[in-house]
Each structure stands twice: as C-alpha cells, then as structure tokens.
C-alpha positions in Angstrom: -7.7 -10.0 -3.9 -4.9 -10.4 -6.6 -3.1 -13.6 -7.1 0.3 -13.2 -8.9 2.0 -16.6 -9.8 5.9 -16.7 -10.6 8.0 -19.3 -10.7 10.9 -17.5 -9.5 10.7 -14.6 -7.6 13.4 -12.2 -5.5 16.3 -12.9 -4.2 16.2 -15.9 -7.4 15.9 -13.4 -10.1 16.1 -15.0 -13.8 15.7 -12.0 -15.5 13.2 -9.3 -15.9 10.3 -11.1 -15.5 10.3 -11.1 -11.6 11.4 -7.3 -11.4 8.5 -6.6 -13.3 6.2 -8.7 -11.5 7.7 -7.2 -7.9 6.8 -3.6 -9.6 3.4 -4.5 -10.1 2.8 -6.1 -7.2 4.2 -3.2 -5.3 1.8 -1.2 -7.0 -1.4 -2.7 -6.8 -0.4 -3.3 -3.1 0.1 0.8 -2.8 -3.2 1.3 -3.9 -4.8 -0.8 -1.3 -5.4 -3.7 -2.9 -4.9 -7.1 -1.6 -1.7 -8.7 -3.2 -0.1 -12.2 -2.6 2.6 -13.7 -4.9 2.8 -17.3 -4.9 6.5 -18.5 -6.3 8.9 -21.5 -5.5 10.6 -22.2 -2.4 14.2 -20.7 -1.9 16.9 -21.3 0.6 17.9 -17.9 0.7 14.2 -16.4 1.6 11.8 -17.0 4.1 8.8 -19.2 3.0 6.5 -16.7 3.6 6.9 -13.2 4.0 5.4 -9.7 3.9 7.3 -6.9 2.3 5.8 -3.7 0.9 2.1 -4.7 1.6 2.7 -7.5 -0.5 2.3 -11.0 1.3 4.6 -13.9 -0.5 4.4 -17.2 -0.3 7.6 -19.6 -1.8 5.6 -23.1 -1.8 6.0 -24.4 -5.2 8.7 -26.7 -6.4 10.8 -26.6 -9.3 14.4 -26.7 -10.5 16.9 -24.3 -11.8 16.8 -22.9 -15.6 20.6 -23.0 -15.8 21.0 -26.5 -16.1 19.9 -29.8 -17.7 18.6 -31.6 -14.4 17.4 -28.3 -13.1 15.2 -28.0 -16.6 14.1 -32.2 -16.0 12.8 -31.1 -11.9 11.2 -27.8 -13.8 9.3 -29.7 -16.1 8.4 -32.7 -13.2 7.6 -30.9 -10.5 6.4 -27.0 -11.0 3.3 -27.7 -13.1 1.8 -30.2 -10.4 2.8 -28.4 -7.4 1.4 -24.9 -9.0 -2.0 -26.5 -9.6 -2.4 -28.0 -6.4 -1.1 -24.7 -4.4 -3.5 -22.2 -6.4 -6.3 -24.2 -5.8 -5.4 -24.8 -1.9 -5.2 -21.1 -1.7 -7.9 -20.0 -3.7 -10.2 -22.4 -1.7 -9.1 -20.4 1.8 -8.8 -17.1 0.5 -11.2 -16.0 -2.4 -9.3 -14.5 -5.8 -10.7 -11.7 -7.6 -8.0 -12.5 -10.5 -4.8 -14.0 -10.9 -1.7 -12.7 -13.0 0.5 -15.6 -14.3 3.8 -14.6 -15.2 6.5 -16.3 -17.1 6.0 -19.2 -19.7 6.1 -22.0 -17.2 3.1 -20.3 -15.4 1.1 -19.4 -18.1 1.6 -22.9 -19.6 -1.2 -24.5 -17.6 -3.6 -21.7 -17.3 -5.9 -24.1 -19.3 -5.8 -26.6 -16.9 -6.5 -24.9 -13.5 -9.6 -22.6 -15.5 -11.5 -25.6 -16.0 -10.8 -26.7 -12.3 -13.7 -25.6 -10.1 -12.2 -22.4 -7.8 -14.5 -20.8 -5.2 -15.9 -17.4 -6.6 -15.4 -15.7 -10.5 -11.6 -15.1 -10.7 -10.4 -13.1 -13.8 -7.4 -14.1 -15.7 -4.6 -12.0 -16.6 -2.7 -14.8 -18.9 -2.3 -15.3 -22.7 -2.5 -18.7 -23.4 -1.7 -19.6 -27.1 -3.2 -22.4 -28.8 
C-alpha cells in the first residue's frame, strides 16, 4: 500500500508536481499496487473518490499559495492537519511506503517519522538539514 501525500491535487494544480504525482499514482495502480493519495480539500472535487484505481482523499487543510493570506493559512494549518490525517490513516490502513510530494509535505517528514506508526513504512522524501 503506497500513500502519496501532496498539498494540492487535480483539479487544484499549482505546478507540475501535481501532474507528476498523478502519473506516478496511476502507474503504480496499473501495476496492481494499492495507492492512496492524501491531499487538501477542494470545493471543486469530492472529499473521497476512486479514479483509475487510485483512492483520492481530500482531507487536509491548507490555503492558496497565490495570496499572502493563503500562505499564512498554509503555514498555520497544513503541517498539523497532515500529521493528524496521515497518522489516523496509517492506524486503520497499514502503509508500506509514504511518498511525500512538494516542499510543504516534505517539511514535516522528520516529525512524522518519529511518531509511532503501525508497521514498517519506507519513506520516499528528501529531507535536508
């Protein structure tokens, strides 16, 4: 089971990262892997959907990167909501690999790694110190 965490997802794209992650998720699902994407909620898409064999959960809180207020909201909400949602998901659905997309997702990798998650999860994230 692969969990991909991305701050934004289709239809709320803000760059090429979301498109790359979508291609990765679809490719892994096409090979028979269980793939879940966890991303920010959107008024333009359902909270949960299945698309091309990929489960998309729009449950994270963030703001828009295009405004100063939106960036403030991102700073306040995204890290905390992501940590809470990923831990809750992993307690119910054991995860083999957690792939963190975007610099906003990668920023909390160390915090998430030290939390007790059931099962050994491999991490695909670059964490610079």
